C-alpha positions in Angstrom: -0.8 3.5 -7.6 1.8 2.0 -5.3 1.1 -0.8 -2.8 2.8 1.3 -0.1 0.3 4.1 -0.6 -2.6 1.8 -0.2 -1.1 0.4 3.0 -0.6 3.9 4.3 -4.2 4.8 3.7 -5.3 1.6 5.4 -3.0 2.2 8.3 -4.7 5.6 8.9 -8.1 4.0 8.7 -7.2 1.3 11.1 -5.3 3.6 13.6 -7.7 6.5 13.5 -5.0 9.0 13.4 -1.9 10.0 11.4 0.4 9.8 14.5 -0.6 6.2 15.4 -0.5 5.2 11.7 3.0 6.8 11.4 4.2 4.8 14.4 2.8 1.6 13.0 4.5 2.3 9.6 7.7 3.0 11.4 8.0 6.7 10.4 8.0 9.9 12.2 4.7 11.8 12.2 6.1 14.6 10.1 7.6 12.2 7.5 4.3 10.3 7.3 2.3 13.5 7.0 4.5 14.6 4.2 4.1 11.3 2.5 0.3 11.4 2.8 0.4 14.9 1.3 2.5 13.6 -1.6 0.0 10.8 -2.2 -2.8 13.3 -2.3 -0.9 15.4 -4.8 0.0 12.5 -6.9 -3.6 11.3 -7.0 -5.1 14.8 -7.3 -7.5 13.9 -4.5 -7.8 15.0 -0.9 -7.9 11.9 1.3 -8.4 13.5 4.7 -10.6 16.0 6.4 -7.9 18.0 8.2 -10.4 20.4 9.8 -11.1 17.7 12.4 -8.8 16.4 15.1 -7.8 13.8 14.7 -7.9 14.0 10.9 -10.5 11.8 9.3 -10.8 10.0 6.0 -13.0 11.8 3.6 -16.2 10.0 2.8 -15.1 9.0 -0.7 -12.1 7.2 0.8 -13.9 5.7 3.7 -16.6 4.3 1.3 -13.8 2.6 -0.7 -11.8 1.0 2.2 -12.9 -2.5 1.2 -11.8 -1.9 -2.4 -8.5 -0.4 -1.2 -7.9 -3.5 1.0 -8.8 -5.9 -1.8 -6.5 -4.1 -4.2 -3.6 -4.1 -1.7 -4.1 -7.8 -1.1 -4.2 -8.5 -4.8 -1.0 -6.5 -5.3 0.8 -8.4 -2.5 -0.4 -11.7 -4.0 0.8 -10.7 -7.5 4.2 -9.7 -6.0 4.5 -13.0 -4.2 3.4 -15.0 -7.3 6.0 -13.2 -9.4 8.7 -13.9 -6.9 7.7 -17.5 -6.7 7.7 -17.8 -10.5 11.1 -16.2 -10.7 12.5 -18.6 -8.1 11.0 -21.6 -9.9 12.4 -20.6 -13.3 15.8 -20.1 -11.7 15.7 -23.6 -10.3 14.6 -25.2 -13.5 16.5 -28.3 -14.7 17.5 -27.8 -18.3 18.2 -31.1 -20.2 21.5 -31.5 -21.9 21.6 -30.4 -25.6 21.8 -34.1 -26.7 18.4 -34.7 -25.1 16.6 -31.7 -26.7 
């Protein structure tokens, strides 16, 4: 599961439509729709009820929006922590060999 996918799903939930979510994610609607279909194929799960206009999240997805949001937040935090750790290790002072 990619963070970007979770953020896309949350964008649709927040926006209430694929077109508004696409705009917020800075993509064309067609590109965003293709990406959402790719996510569905990769997960093997239908995320949206496309028989309704605008499309709606399926109940299984809607019921897990809090979990999706928490997972996305945890992934962002992990990413930030890893970057911070990398910067800190790159700035580490190494004592001269005579002091080791």
